[in-house]
C-alpha positions as CSV (number, residue, x, y, z in Angstrom):
1,M,-18.9,125.0,184.1
2,P,-18.8,128.0,186.4
3,K,-19.2,131.5,184.9
4,P,-16.0,133.5,184.8
5,K,-15.7,136.1,187.5
6,Q,-16.4,139.6,186.1
7,P,-13.6,142.2,186.5
8,A,-14.2,144.8,189.2
9,T,-12.6,147.8,187.5
10,P,-14.2,149.7,184.6
11,S,-11.2,149.1,182.3
12,G,-11.4,145.4,183.1
13,R,-15.1,145.3,182.3
14,R,-14.5,147.0,179.0
15,A,-11.7,144.5,178.2
16,R,-14.0,141.6,179.0
17,A,-16.8,143.1,176.8
18,A,-14.3,143.6,174.0
19,I,-13.3,139.9,174.2
20,D,-16.9,138.8,174.2
21,D,-17.7,141.0,171.2
22,A,-14.5,140.2,169.2
23,D,-16.4,137.9,166.7
24,Q,-18.4,140.9,165.6
25,A,-15.3,142.9,164.6
26,A,-14.0,143.0,161.0
27,I,-10.6,141.6,161.7
28,T,-9.0,141.0,158.3
29,T,-6.2,142.1,156.0
30,L,-6.6,145.4,154.2
31,H,-7.0,143.5,151.0
32,G,-9.8,141.4,152.6
33,F,-11.4,144.6,153.9
34,A,-11.3,146.1,150.5
35,N,-12.9,143.0,149.1
36,R,-15.7,143.2,151.6
37,I,-16.4,146.8,150.6
38,L,-16.5,146.0,146.9
39,G,-18.8,143.0,147.6
40,D,-21.2,145.2,149.5
41,F,-21.2,148.0,146.9
42,A,-20.4,146.1,143.7
43,V,-22.9,148.1,141.5
44,A,-21.6,151.4,142.8
45,A,-18.1,150.3,142.1
46,G,-18.9,149.4,138.5
47,L,-18.4,145.6,139.1
48,P,-20.7,142.7,138.2
49,P,-22.8,141.4,141.1
50,R,-20.4,138.6,141.9
51,I,-16.7,139.1,142.0
52,R,-13.8,136.6,142.5
53,V,-10.3,137.2,143.6
54,L,-7.4,135.6,141.7
55,D,-4.6,134.1,143.8
56,E,-1.0,134.9,143.1
57,V,-0.6,131.9,140.8
58,S,-3.7,132.7,138.8
59,S,-2.6,136.4,138.5
60,Q,0.8,135.5,137.2
61,L,-0.7,133.0,134.6
62,A,-3.2,135.7,133.5
63,H,-0.3,138.2,133.1
64,E,1.6,135.7,131.0
65,E,-1.3,135.1,128.7
66,R,-2.1,138.9,128.3
67,W,1.6,139.5,127.5
68,R,1.6,136.8,124.8
69,Q,-1.4,138.3,123.1
70,F,0.0,141.8,123.4
71,V,3.3,140.8,121.7
72,D,1.4,139.1,118.9
73,R,-0.6,142.3,118.3
74,L,2.6,144.4,118.4
75,H,4.3,142.3,115.7
76,E,1.2,142.2,113.5
77,D,0.8,146.0,113.4
78,P,3.0,147.5,110.6
79,A,2.9,150.8,112.4
80,H,5.3,149.3,115.0
81,A,7.8,147.9,112.5
82,E,10.3,150.7,112.9
83,L,10.0,150.7,116.7
84,L,10.7,147.0,116.9
85,Y,13.6,147.2,114.4
86,L,15.3,150.0,116.4
87,G,14.6,148.1,119.6
88,L,16.4,145.1,118.1
89,L,19.4,147.1,117.1
90,L,19.6,148.8,120.5
91,D,19.1,145.5,122.3
92,I,15.9,146.8,123.9
93,R,14.1,143.5,124.1
94,V,10.3,143.0,124.2
95,E,10.8,139.3,124.9
96,E,13.7,137.3,126.5
97,R,16.6,136.3,124.4
98,Y,18.1,134.2,127.2
99,S,17.1,133.6,130.8
100,G,17.7,136.4,133.2
101,Q,17.7,139.2,130.6
102,V,15.5,142.2,131.6
103,T,12.9,143.0,129.0
104,M,9.8,145.1,128.6
105,K,7.9,142.1,129.9
106,D,9.4,142.8,133.3
107,V,8.4,146.4,132.9
108,A,4.8,145.3,132.3
109,A,4.8,143.2,135.4
110,E,6.0,146.2,137.5
111,L,3.4,148.5,135.9
112,D,0.7,145.9,136.6
113,Q,1.4,146.2,140.3
114,N,1.1,150.0,140.0
115,W,-1.5,150.5,137.4
116,D,-3.4,153.1,139.4
117,R,-0.4,155.4,138.7
118,L,-1.0,155.1,134.9
119,E,-4.3,157.1,134.9
120,G,-4.6,159.1,131.7
121,I,-1.6,157.4,130.1
122,E,-3.3,157.0,126.7
123,E,-4.4,160.7,126.7
124,R,-0.8,161.7,126.6
125,P,0.7,162.0,123.1
126,S,2.7,159.0,122.0
127,P,6.5,159.6,122.2
128,R,8.1,160.1,118.8
129,L,11.0,158.1,117.7
130,A,14.2,160.2,117.4
131,D,16.5,160.3,114.5
132,L,20.2,159.7,115.0
133,D,21.8,163.1,115.6
134,L,25.5,163.1,115.4
135,G,25.8,166.8,116.3
136,P,27.5,166.2,119.7
137,L,30.1,164.0,118.2
138,R,30.7,166.4,115.3
139,D,31.2,169.3,117.8
140,A,33.6,167.2,120.0
141,A,35.6,166.3,116.9
142,A,35.9,170.0,116.0
143,E,37.3,170.7,119.5
144,V,39.9,167.9,119.1
145,R,40.9,169.1,115.7
146,A,41.4,172.6,117.0
147,L,43.5,171.2,119.8
148,L,46.2,170.3,117.3
149,D,47.0,174.0,116.8
150,E,48.3,173.9,120.4
151,C,50.9,171.2,119.7
152,S,54.4,172.3,118.5
153,D,55.6,168.7,117.8
154,P,53.6,166.7,115.2
155,S,55.4,163.6,116.3
156,D,54.2,163.8,119.8
157,K,52.4,160.5,120.8
158,L,49.2,162.3,121.8
159,A,49.2,164.3,118.5
160,T,49.7,161.1,116.5
161,F,46.9,159.4,118.4
162,I,44.6,162.2,117.4
163,T,45.7,162.4,113.7
164,D,46.2,158.7,113.0
165,R,43.4,157.2,115.0
166,A,40.8,159.3,116.8
167,L,40.0,161.9,114.1
168,P,40.0,159.4,111.2
169,E,37.7,157.0,113.0
170,V,35.3,159.7,114.0
171,E,35.3,161.3,110.6
172,A,34.6,157.8,109.0
173,M,31.7,157.4,111.4
174,L,30.3,160.8,110.4
175,I,30.0,159.9,106.8
176,S,28.9,156.2,107.3
177,T,25.3,154.9,106.9
178,P,23.1,155.3,110.0
179,R,23.1,151.6,110.6
180,D,26.9,151.4,110.6
181,V,27.2,154.4,112.9
182,L,24.6,152.8,115.2
183,A,26.6,149.6,115.3
184,K,29.8,151.5,116.3
185,L,28.0,153.5,118.9
186,L,26.5,150.3,120.4
187,E,30.0,148.8,120.5
188,L,31.1,151.7,122.6
189,Q,28.0,151.6,124.8
190,N,28.4,147.8,125.5
191,Q,32.0,148.0,126.7
192,G,32.3,147.0,130.3
193,G,33.7,149.1,133.2
194,S,32.8,152.5,134.5
195,D,34.7,154.4,131.8
196,P,33.9,152.9,128.4
197,G,35.6,154.4,125.4
198,L,36.9,153.8,121.9
199,W,39.3,156.7,122.0
200,K,41.3,156.7,125.2
201,P,44.9,158.1,124.8
202,G,46.1,156.9,128.2
203,N,49.0,159.0,129.5
204,V,50.8,159.7,126.2
205,G,51.9,163.2,125.3
206,S,54.8,165.4,126.4
207,A,54.0,168.5,128.4
208,K,56.7,170.4,126.5
209,A,55.0,169.8,123.1
210,W,51.7,171.4,124.2
211,A,50.8,175.0,124.8
212,V,47.9,173.9,127.0
213,D,47.9,171.6,129.9
214,V,48.6,168.1,128.5
215,K,46.1,166.5,131.0
216,A,43.4,168.8,129.8
217,A,44.3,167.9,126.2
218,R,43.9,164.2,127.0
219,A,40.5,164.9,128.6
220,T,39.4,166.7,125.4
221,V,40.3,163.6,123.4
222,R,38.4,161.3,125.8
223,S,35.4,163.6,125.6
224,L,34.8,162.0,122.1
225,N,33.4,158.9,123.9
226,A,30.9,160.9,126.0
227,A,29.8,162.8,122.9
228,A,29.3,159.6,121.0
229,L,27.1,158.2,123.8
230,A,25.2,161.5,123.9
231,C,24.2,160.8,120.3
232,L,22.8,157.5,121.2
233,A,20.9,158.5,124.4
234,P,18.0,160.3,122.6
235,M,17.3,157.2,120.5
236,I,17.3,154.9,123.5
237,D,15.1,157.3,125.4
238,A,12.6,157.5,122.6
239,V,12.5,153.8,122.0
240,I,12.0,152.9,125.6
241,G,9.6,155.8,126.0
242,R,7.5,154.6,123.1
243,L,7.4,151.0,124.3
244,L,6.6,152.2,127.8
245,W,3.6,154.1,126.4
246,L,2.3,151.1,124.6
247,V,2.9,148.7,127.5
248,A,1.3,151.1,130.0
249,G,-1.8,151.4,127.8
250,E,-2.1,147.7,127.6
251,V,-1.8,147.4,131.4
252,A,-4.5,150.0,131.9
253,R,-6.8,148.2,129.5
254,A,-6.2,144.9,131.2
255,A,-7.1,146.4,134.6
256,D,-10.3,147.7,133.2
257,A,-11.1,144.4,131.6
258,R,-10.6,142.7,135.0
259,R,-13.0,145.2,136.6
260,R,-15.7,144.5,133.9
261,D,-15.2,140.8,134.2
262,G,-15.1,140.8,138.0
263,A,-11.9,138.7,138.2
264,L,-9.8,140.9,140.4
265,E,-6.2,140.7,141.5
266,F,-5.1,141.8,145.0
267,H,-4.0,145.2,143.8
268,D,-7.3,145.7,142.0
269,L,-9.1,145.3,145.3
270,L,-7.4,148.3,146.9
271,V,-7.5,150.6,143.9
272,L,-11.2,150.0,143.1
273,A,-12.2,150.3,146.7
274,R,-10.3,153.6,147.0
275,S,-11.9,154.8,143.7
276,L,-15.3,154.0,145.0
277,L,-14.8,155.9,148.3
278,R,-13.3,158.9,146.5
279,R,-16.3,159.4,144.3
280,S,-19.2,158.2,146.5
281,P,-20.1,160.3,149.6
282,D,-23.0,158.0,150.3
283,V,-20.8,154.9,150.5
284,R,-18.3,156.8,152.7
285,R,-21.2,157.8,155.0
286,Q,-22.5,154.2,155.3
287,L,-19.0,152.8,156.1
288,H,-18.3,155.7,158.5
289,E,-21.5,154.7,160.5
290,R,-20.7,151.0,160.3
291,Y,-17.0,151.1,161.3
292,R,-16.7,153.5,164.2
293,H,-13.1,152.6,165.0
294,L,-10.4,151.5,162.6
295,L,-7.1,150.1,163.8
296,L,-4.3,149.5,161.3
297,D,-1.7,147.0,162.6
298,E,1.8,146.7,161.2
299,F,1.4,150.2,159.9
300,Q,5.0,150.4,158.6
301,D,3.9,148.0,155.9
302,T,1.0,150.2,154.7
303,D,1.0,151.8,151.3
304,P,-0.6,155.2,150.2
305,I,-3.8,153.5,148.9
306,Q,-4.4,151.6,152.2
307,I,-4.0,154.7,154.4
308,E,-6.3,156.7,152.1
309,L,-9.0,154.0,152.4
310,A,-8.8,154.2,156.2
311,A,-8.8,158.0,156.3
312,L,-11.8,158.3,153.9
313,I,-13.9,156.0,156.1
314,A,-12.8,157.4,159.4
315,S,-13.3,161.1,158.4
316,G,-16.9,160.8,157.2
317,D,-16.2,163.6,154.8
318,D,-19.3,164.2,152.6
319,R,-17.7,166.3,149.9
320,V,-17.8,165.1,146.3
321,E,-14.0,165.5,146.0
322,P,-12.7,164.9,149.6
323,G,-9.0,165.7,148.7
324,P,-5.7,163.9,149.8
325,W,-5.8,161.7,152.9
326,H,-3.7,164.0,155.1
327,S,-6.1,166.9,154.5
328,L,-9.1,164.9,155.9
329,A,-10.4,165.8,159.3
330,V,-10.6,162.6,161.3
331,P,-12.5,162.8,164.7
332,D,-10.7,161.7,167.8
333,G,-10.9,158.0,168.5
334,R,-11.8,157.0,165.0
335,L,-8.4,155.9,163.6
336,F,-5.5,154.1,165.3
337,F,-2.1,153.0,163.9
338,V,0.3,150.5,165.5
339,G,3.6,150.0,163.8
340,D,7.4,150.4,164.0
341,P,9.0,152.6,161.4
342,K,12.3,151.0,162.1
343,Q,10.9,147.8,160.6
344,S,9.8,149.5,157.3
345,I,11.4,147.1,154.8
346,Y,8.9,146.9,152.0
347,R,9.6,150.0,150.0
348,F,9.5,148.0,146.8
349,R,5.8,147.5,147.6
350,R,5.2,151.2,148.1
351,A,5.3,151.0,151.9
352,D,7.6,153.9,152.2
353,V,8.8,155.0,155.7
354,A,8.0,158.6,154.7
355,L,4.3,157.6,154.7
356,F,4.5,156.3,158.3
357,L,6.3,159.5,159.4
358,D,3.7,161.7,157.6
359,A,0.8,159.8,159.3
360,C,2.5,160.2,162.7
361,R,2.8,163.9,162.3
362,T,-0.8,164.2,160.9
363,Y,-2.6,162.2,163.5
364,A,-0.4,162.1,166.6
365,G,1.5,165.3,166.3
366,S,4.3,165.4,168.9
367,N,2.7,163.0,171.3
368,P,2.4,159.4,169.8
369,V,2.1,156.6,172.3
370,R,5.5,154.9,172.4
371,L,5.7,151.2,173.0
372,T,9.3,150.4,173.9
373,T,9.1,147.3,176.0
374,N,10.5,144.2,174.3
375,F,9.0,140.9,175.6
376,R,11.1,138.7,173.3
377,T,14.8,139.3,173.8
378,V,17.0,139.2,176.8
379,S,18.7,142.4,178.0
380,P,22.3,141.8,176.8
381,V,21.2,141.4,173.2
382,L,19.0,144.5,173.4
383,D,21.7,146.5,175.0
384,W,23.9,145.8,172.1
385,V,21.2,146.5,169.6
386,N,20.5,149.8,171.3
387,D,24.1,150.8,171.3
388,L,24.5,149.9,167.6
389,F,21.4,151.6,166.2
390,T,21.5,154.7,168.4
391,S,24.5,155.8,166.4
392,M,23.6,154.0,163.2
393,M,20.0,155.0,162.7
394,V,20.0,158.8,162.9
395,E,16.9,160.7,162.1
396,E,16.6,162.0,158.6
397,P,13.3,163.9,157.9
398,G,11.2,161.8,155.5
399,K,13.9,159.2,155.1
400,Q,14.8,157.6,158.4
401,P,13.1,157.6,161.8
402,S,14.9,158.4,165.0
403,Y,15.9,155.4,167.0
404,E,13.9,154.5,170.0
405,P,15.9,152.3,172.5
406,L,14.1,149.1,173.6
407,V,13.6,148.1,177.2
408,A,14.0,144.4,177.9
409,E,11.4,142.5,179.9
410,R,13.4,139.3,179.8
411,R,16.3,138.8,182.1
412,P,19.3,136.7,181.2
413,A,19.8,133.2,182.5
414,P,21.6,133.2,185.9
415,G,25.3,133.0,185.4
416,R,25.1,132.9,181.6
417,D,26.5,135.4,179.0
418,H,23.9,136.2,176.3
419,R,25.9,138.9,174.6
420,P,26.0,138.8,170.8
421,V,28.9,137.1,169.0
422,L,30.6,138.7,166.0
423,L,32.0,136.0,163.7
424,G,35.1,136.5,161.6
425,G,37.2,139.6,161.2
426,A,39.6,141.4,158.9
427,H,41.6,139.3,156.3
428,E,45.1,139.8,155.1
429,G,45.5,140.8,151.5
430,K,42.8,141.1,148.8
431,V,40.0,138.6,149.2
432,S,37.6,137.9,146.3
433,A,33.8,137.9,146.9
434,G,33.6,134.1,146.5
435,E,36.5,133.6,148.9
436,L,34.8,135.9,151.4
437,R,31.5,134.0,151.2
438,E,33.4,130.7,151.7
439,L,35.1,132.1,154.9
440,E,31.8,133.5,156.1
441,A,29.9,130.2,155.6
442,A,32.8,128.4,157.4
443,S,32.5,130.8,160.4
444,V,28.7,130.1,160.6
445,A,29.3,126.3,160.6
446,E,32.0,126.6,163.2
447,A,29.7,128.7,165.4
448,I,27.0,126.0,165.3
449,D,29.6,123.4,166.1
450,A,30.6,125.5,169.2
451,I,27.0,125.6,170.3
452,L,26.7,121.8,170.0
453,A,30.0,121.2,171.8
454,D,29.0,123.3,174.8
455,P,25.2,123.5,175.0
456,D,25.2,124.6,178.7
457,A,26.9,127.9,177.6
458,W,23.9,128.6,175.3
459,P,20.7,128.3,177.3
460,V,17.4,129.1,175.6
461,R,14.0,129.8,177.0
462,D,11.7,126.9,177.6
463,P,8.1,128.2,176.9
464,D,6.5,124.8,177.7
465,A,8.2,124.8,181.2
466,E,7.2,128.4,181.7
467,R,3.5,127.6,180.9
468,A,3.6,124.6,183.2
469,A,4.9,126.8,186.0
470,G,1.9,129.1,185.7
471,G,3.3,131.5,183.0
472,G,2.9,135.2,183.8
473,R,5.5,137.9,183.9
474,G,8.7,137.0,185.7
475,V,8.5,133.3,185.2
476,Q,11.6,132.1,183.3
477,R,12.8,128.5,182.6
478,W,15.8,127.5,180.6
479,R,17.0,124.4,178.8
480,R,19.9,123.3,176.5
481,P,19.6,124.3,172.8
482,T,18.8,121.9,170.0
483,L,19.6,122.3,166.3
484,G,15.9,123.3,165.8
485,D,16.5,126.3,168.0
486,I,19.0,127.8,165.6
487,T,17.9,129.9,162.6
488,I,20.3,131.4,160.0
489,L,19.0,134.5,158.3
490,V,20.2,135.6,154.9
491,P,19.3,138.9,153.1
492,T,19.3,137.3,149.7
493,R,20.2,133.9,148.1
494,T,23.6,135.1,146.9
495,S,25.5,133.3,149.7
496,L,23.2,130.3,150.0
497,T,25.3,127.9,148.0
498,F,28.4,128.6,150.1
499,L,26.4,128.3,153.3
500,R,24.8,124.9,152.4
501,T,28.2,123.6,151.4
502,A,29.8,124.6,154.7
503,L,26.9,123.1,156.7
504,E,27.1,119.8,154.8
505,S,30.9,119.6,155.2
506,H,30.4,119.9,159.0
507,H,27.5,117.3,158.9
508,I,25.0,119.9,160.3
509,P,21.4,119.1,159.3
510,Y,19.5,122.1,157.9
511,R,16.2,122.9,156.2
512,L,15.1,125.8,154.0
513,A,12.2,127.5,155.6
514,T,11.4,130.1,152.8
515,G,9.8,129.0,149.6
516,T,12.0,131.0,147.2
517,L,15.1,129.2,148.7
518,V,13.7,125.8,147.7
519,Y,14.1,126.7,144.0
520,D,17.8,127.2,144.5
521,T,18.5,123.7,145.7
522,Q,20.4,121.2,143.5
523,E,17.7,118.6,143.3
524,I,15.1,121.1,142.1
525,R,17.5,122.7,139.6
526,D,18.2,119.2,138.3
527,L,14.5,118.6,137.8
528,V,14.0,122.0,136.1
529,S,16.9,121.3,133.7
530,T,15.4,117.9,132.8
531,L,12.0,119.5,132.1
532,K,13.6,122.3,130.1
533,A,15.5,119.7,128.0
534,I,12.2,117.8,127.4
535,D,10.4,121.1,126.5
536,D,13.1,122.2,124.0
537,P,15.1,119.3,122.5
538,S,17.7,121.7,121.2
539,D,18.4,123.3,124.6
540,T,22.1,122.2,124.9
541,I,22.8,123.7,128.3
542,S,19.7,122.2,130.0
543,L,20.3,118.8,128.3
544,V,23.9,118.6,129.5
545,A,22.9,119.7,133.0
546,A,20.3,117.0,133.1
547,L,22.6,114.3,131.9
548,R,25.3,115.2,134.5
549,S,22.7,115.3,137.3
550,P,22.1,112.2,139.6
551,L,18.9,111.6,137.7
552,F,20.9,110.3,134.7
553,A,24.3,110.0,136.2
554,C,26.4,110.5,133.1
555,S,30.0,111.2,133.9
556,D,32.3,113.7,132.2
557,V,34.0,110.8,130.5
558,D,30.6,109.6,129.1
559,L,29.9,113.1,127.8
560,F,33.4,113.2,126.2
561,T,33.1,109.8,124.5
562,W,29.7,110.9,123.2
563,T,31.0,114.0,121.5
564,H,34.2,112.4,120.4
565,A,32.2,109.7,118.5
566,G,30.2,112.5,116.8
567,G,27.2,112.6,119.1
568,V,24.9,115.7,118.9
569,W,23.3,117.4,121.9
570,D,19.8,117.1,120.6
571,L,17.1,114.7,121.7
572,R,16.0,114.2,118.1
573,S,19.4,112.9,117.0
574,D,20.3,109.3,117.0
575,A,23.4,107.9,118.8
576,P,26.6,107.6,116.8
577,D,27.2,104.1,115.3
578,A,30.6,103.9,117.0
579,L,28.9,103.8,120.4
580,P,27.1,100.7,121.9
581,P,23.3,101.1,122.4
582,D,23.7,100.9,126.1
583,H,26.2,103.8,126.3
584,P,25.1,105.9,129.3
585,V,24.5,109.1,127.3
586,A,22.6,107.1,124.5
587,S,20.4,105.5,127.2
588,A,19.7,108.8,128.9
589,I,18.9,110.7,125.7
590,G,16.6,107.8,124.7
591,A,14.7,108.1,127.9
592,L,14.4,111.9,127.5
593,R,13.3,111.5,123.9
594,Q,10.5,109.3,125.0
595,L,9.4,111.9,127.5
596,W,9.6,114.6,124.8
597,R,7.3,112.5,122.6
598,D,4.8,111.9,125.4
599,R,4.8,115.5,126.7
600,W,1.7,116.4,124.5
601,W,-0.4,113.9,126.5
602,L,0.8,114.8,130.0
603,T,0.2,117.8,132.2
604,P,3.2,119.4,133.8
605,A,2.4,117.7,137.1
606,Q,2.1,114.3,135.4
607,L,5.3,114.8,133.5
608,L,7.1,115.8,136.6
609,D,5.8,112.9,138.6
610,R,6.8,110.6,135.7
611,V,10.4,112.0,135.7
612,M,10.7,111.6,139.5
613,S,9.3,108.0,139.3
614,E,11.3,106.8,136.3
615,R,14.6,108.4,137.5
616,R,14.1,107.3,141.1
617,A,14.3,110.8,142.5
618,M,13.0,109.7,145.9
619,V,15.5,106.9,146.1
620,L,18.4,109.1,145.1
621,A,17.6,111.3,148.1
622,F,19.2,108.6,150.3
623,G,22.5,109.8,148.9
624,D,22.0,113.0,151.0
625,P,22.4,112.7,154.8
626,R,19.2,114.8,155.0
627,H,17.1,112.6,152.8
628,R,13.9,113.5,154.5
629,E,14.6,117.2,153.8
630,V,15.2,116.4,150.1
631,W,11.8,114.5,150.1
632,R,10.2,117.6,151.5
633,R,11.6,119.8,148.8
634,L,10.6,117.3,146.1
635,R,7.1,117.1,147.4
636,F,7.0,120.9,147.5
637,F,7.9,121.1,143.9
638,S,5.4,118.5,142.9
639,D,2.7,120.3,144.9
640,Q,3.7,123.6,143.1
641,A,3.1,121.9,139.7
642,R,-0.4,120.8,140.8
643,T,-1.1,124.3,142.2
644,F,-0.1,125.7,138.8
645,E,-2.6,123.5,137.0
646,E,-5.4,124.1,139.5
647,S,-5.0,127.8,138.9
648,G,-5.6,127.4,135.2
649,G,-2.0,126.9,134.0
650,V,-1.6,124.9,130.8
651,G,1.6,123.6,129.1
652,L,5.1,122.7,130.1
653,R,6.7,125.8,128.7
654,A,4.2,128.0,130.7
655,F,5.0,126.0,133.8
656,L,8.7,126.5,133.4
657,A,8.3,130.2,132.9
658,W,6.1,130.3,136.1
659,V,8.8,128.4,138.0
660,E,11.4,130.9,137.1
661,L,9.2,133.7,138.5
662,Q,8.7,131.7,141.8
663,G,12.5,131.5,142.3
664,E,13.0,135.2,142.4
665,D,14.0,136.8,145.7
666,R,10.8,139.0,145.8
667,A,8.4,136.3,144.7
668,R,5.6,135.5,147.1
669,V,6.1,131.8,147.4
670,H,4.8,130.2,150.6
671,E,6.3,126.9,152.0
672,P,3.2,124.6,152.1
673,L,4.8,121.8,154.2
674,L,5.8,122.0,157.8
675,P,8.9,120.2,159.0
676,E,8.6,116.8,160.5
677,T,7.8,116.9,164.2
678,D,11.0,114.9,165.0
679,D,13.2,116.7,162.6
680,D,15.9,118.5,164.5
681,A,17.7,120.8,162.1
682,V,18.9,124.3,161.6
683,Q,16.5,126.4,159.5
684,I,17.6,128.9,156.9
685,M,15.3,131.8,156.2
686,T,15.4,135.2,154.4
687,V,15.3,138.3,156.6
688,H,12.1,139.4,154.8
689,G,10.6,136.1,155.6
690,S,11.5,136.3,159.3
691,K,9.7,139.5,159.9
692,G,7.2,139.1,162.8
693,L,8.9,135.9,163.9
694,E,11.3,135.1,166.7
695,F,14.0,132.4,167.3
696,P,15.9,131.2,170.3
697,I,19.3,131.6,168.6
698,T,19.8,133.6,165.4
699,I,22.8,133.7,163.1
700,L,22.9,136.5,160.5
701,S,24.8,135.6,157.4
702,G,25.2,136.9,153.9
703,L,26.5,140.4,154.9
704,T,29.5,140.2,152.7
705,T,27.9,142.3,150.0
706,A,29.1,145.9,150.4
707,P,26.2,148.3,151.2
708,N,25.1,150.7,148.5
709,S,27.0,148.6,145.9
710,G,24.7,149.9,143.2
711,Q,21.4,148.6,141.8
712,R,21.4,146.4,138.8
713,G,18.8,145.3,136.4
714,L,15.3,146.8,136.1
715,S,14.6,150.1,137.9
716,I,11.4,152.0,137.6
717,L,11.1,155.4,139.3
718,W,7.8,157.1,139.7
719,E,7.1,160.9,139.6
720,E,3.9,162.8,140.1
721,D,2.0,163.6,136.9
722,R,4.7,162.2,134.6
723,P,5.4,158.9,133.1
724,P,7.8,156.8,135.1
725,S,11.5,156.7,134.2
726,V,12.9,153.3,133.4
727,R,16.3,151.6,133.3
728,L,16.5,148.1,131.8
729,R,20.2,147.8,132.5
730,R,23.4,149.8,132.3
731,N,23.2,152.4,129.5
732,L,19.7,151.4,128.5
733,Q,17.4,153.9,130.3
734,T,15.1,156.9,129.7
735,G,16.8,160.2,129.8
736,N,15.2,161.4,133.1
737,H,16.1,158.3,135.1
738,D,19.4,159.6,136.6
739,L,17.6,162.6,138.0
740,R,16.0,160.4,140.8
741,A,18.5,157.5,140.9
742,D,20.7,159.1,143.5
743,L,17.8,159.7,145.8
744,E,16.6,156.2,145.3
745,A,20.1,154.8,146.1
746,E,20.1,156.9,149.3
747,M,16.7,155.6,150.3
748,D,17.8,152.0,149.6
749,G,20.7,152.5,151.9
750,Y,18.4,153.6,154.7
751,E,16.2,150.6,154.2
752,K,19.2,148.3,154.4
753,D,19.9,149.7,157.9
754,R,16.3,148.9,158.8
755,L,16.6,145.4,157.3
756,L,19.6,144.8,159.5
757,Y,17.6,146.0,162.5
758,V,14.8,143.5,161.7
759,A,17.3,140.7,161.6
760,L,19.1,141.6,164.8
761,T,15.8,141.8,166.8
762,R,14.6,138.3,165.9
763,P,16.6,136.3,168.6
764,R,15.2,135.5,172.0
765,T,18.4,134.7,173.8
766,T,21.5,134.9,171.6
767,S,22.5,136.3,168.2
768,S,25.5,136.1,166.0
769,C,26.4,138.0,162.9
770,R,29.1,138.0,160.3
771,P,30.4,141.6,159.7
772,T,31.3,142.8,156.2
773,T,35.0,142.6,155.8
774,S,37.4,142.6,152.9
């Protein structure tokens, strides 16, 4: 084979030498790089000579086991009896009462991914439990009582509301037992809406009867509600704060135990490598000499630990305490970053856009190298993206980067219009969220029908033909689109059910290309319900869901006749004598009862395989026009059960808890099976899962959720040198949470704009999106 001709220019020779020496470079993820550092300097890092890295599944299972042991110790210690009792009264749960409820277990999982921020948590004094102080309510009642002196007509409706209802109820509370008072305050707190209240006079009261403004008088009466909640807030803050202190201490101890054992999670790798570099000038010097050039790609996804690792190595600083990363002097040519702040969408993983902007100012000053040429997308699409985001993405220091317009390398197909298409529009009257999602899904299905009806109007690039023609810049070949060229992106799973229904009604084949979406399909939900019914024979909801599924095919009439004859929704109960032995529900419960009895001798994977085999799950897939796609999802779920076992998972209940974690939007589930080579179908993917990918035709769906509609559920906000503030749900939060909540909501709004940018820059030739309308 002839030796390749050497380039004539110096830059060409350097490029050739770089290619020849590429195998000698440490090309890896930052987690892999940290693992290499710890392996080389295990003793200096305080690790055993041999370390192992737990995968995501093993980490989750280990967390589940640690939490179970922690809860057992919590309940066994009499010192925590009052804390747990108050938590029960205030509905601050340590463990789940029903699926989906946010508990301190969720807080522990979040702290576990940020345990480096908990340094010194146990040295801080334990928060004290607060007594119920009714002072604010007593003061508010005094103001309302004094308000009566301003009324000249005792029969006025506002005055009678005060004398007959508001004051008697408040005064009764003030002399009640603490438990009764607490129950009344919790009733007030748990009322829905943005303006909860037990004492709301409405618009009663005549202005002529009052010497003060009647609106101000009503506001004074309504202030009783805020005063009552103010009595409750210190108790909630104290209980959550005390539980947080206990959980944080447990998380910190668990991290230290992993270090001593050498069984590390991904986050441990980064934290321990950074700790090693911080305290060891000798290790920094050796790494500085070994790695003369460091390049961090996709830098917008980098967190503070990762950039500090790179800066400590690149600087070669030999001080015992080198200081923050941005204070380190890095020689020219040592450290390079490549990234796009407009694609910073992982703030929940601490990859804050402010870090990118700080690094840019620190290392590039006012002269960063700007890469603006886009080799993916044709010019009409990029022109629209540029016009949209030039006005939409306005620079905000530390919050949002300035928009850099992109320059298209790809030209449109001759005589074809590649401009983006906006689906839908304004609707008459008030439209509910569900109706809006149905309309949106229908628009998406109709758009795909339009593409199939006139494929010549939607040409897509043909990379195979371009390569056959010699490739290179300027070579473009086009072909008609297929279903496999179309990708639908969704921000979350909220609209997925509506989308799938619309595609099925239009007979459009589709496949789910993101692992978390698989858990939201009906066949997987049916299997999960069946396993839950087997695990807990008294789980009525799961049992009925399993019976109504195609796996057991019990009709609503069958269910009615079962209950009408006195049947009980419990696997351990016998069938009513009034029903024949072959009644569908009796047969189904009998089959489930046998699986329940055999569950002790079967692993989760074996039990799942037996359910799928006995109930003919693979055969039932023929009832779906896309039966091969159903088979793919069933195989995926079966593989997940085996992965669970191979990672050390034991028991059906633990498997079901793990499955619930995998189905969350932020779970790191990877689709292990590729589509069939002859499978021509639209693919559905989350926007986060699409990052770094490209598609011939992209349809953006799921934009019907109003931006900045408010965060729900768990929220943990971190502050320097202070314990984090926590919100479990509405009205259950630490007292300092609202101080940062507004800023967090603002930052989330900026990130949603960047998420939209990521979605709209995925297409190669055409994009469509559904605007938010109401």
